[in-house]
C-alpha positions, -999 to +999 in steps of 0.1 A: +750-524-176+718-524-195+683-508-192+657-531-205+627-511-212+596-530-223+564-515-238+533-535-240+518-540-272+487-557-262+457-554-237+466-559-199+443-589-201+467-608-224+497-598-203+481-612-172+476-645-189+513-647-192+521-630-160+532-662-139+555-674-168+572-640-170+577-639-131+592-674-134+615-661-162+626-631-139+633-652-110+658-674-131+675-641-141+678-629-106+692-663-095+717-661-123+727-625-111+719-610-143+691-588-133+696-565-101+663-546-103+629-546-121+594-535-119+564-520-137+562-487-151+535-461-137+513-460-157+511-497-163+523-494-198+555-516-197+585-523-174+621-517-168+649-542-158+686-535-148+708-562-163+748-567-155+776-588-163+763-598-198+772-586-234+747-572-259+742-606-276+731-622-243+710-593-235+690-599-268+688-635-263+674-627-226+647-603-241+639-627-265+632-654-242+607-634-221+573-650-222+560-615-229+581-614-260+571-650-271+535-643-266+537-610-287+526-587-260+556-564-257+586-548-274+620-541-258+643-512-260+678-521-249+701-491-236+738-499-225+753-475-199+784-472-180+776-468-144+805-448-131+789-436-100+762-455-078+750-456-044+771-473-020+749-505-020+757-507-058+793-501-057+801-537-071+785-526-103+804-494-109+826-493-142+853-475-156+848-450-184+865-461-216+897-443-223 
């Protein structure tokens, strides 16, 4: 599982111009089952996505394909973690710690 944290690097007005394309990009990732949660940070200085079922190389491809990245209005921080404990509704995403 990956936490994809994006931080805005441009004024919100520039982000808003790319928002429809960003939402369409997110919708495609939800349809693929790659993203299981996403949203804006509060205060609105970035956002967070949870990605599953992909490797680091694919995650880097995903973040590079974000219209916000292509538009030069954000930077991503990628954190991989092993979800060894989850709420019951997220049980399908639980992982075993490496031995």
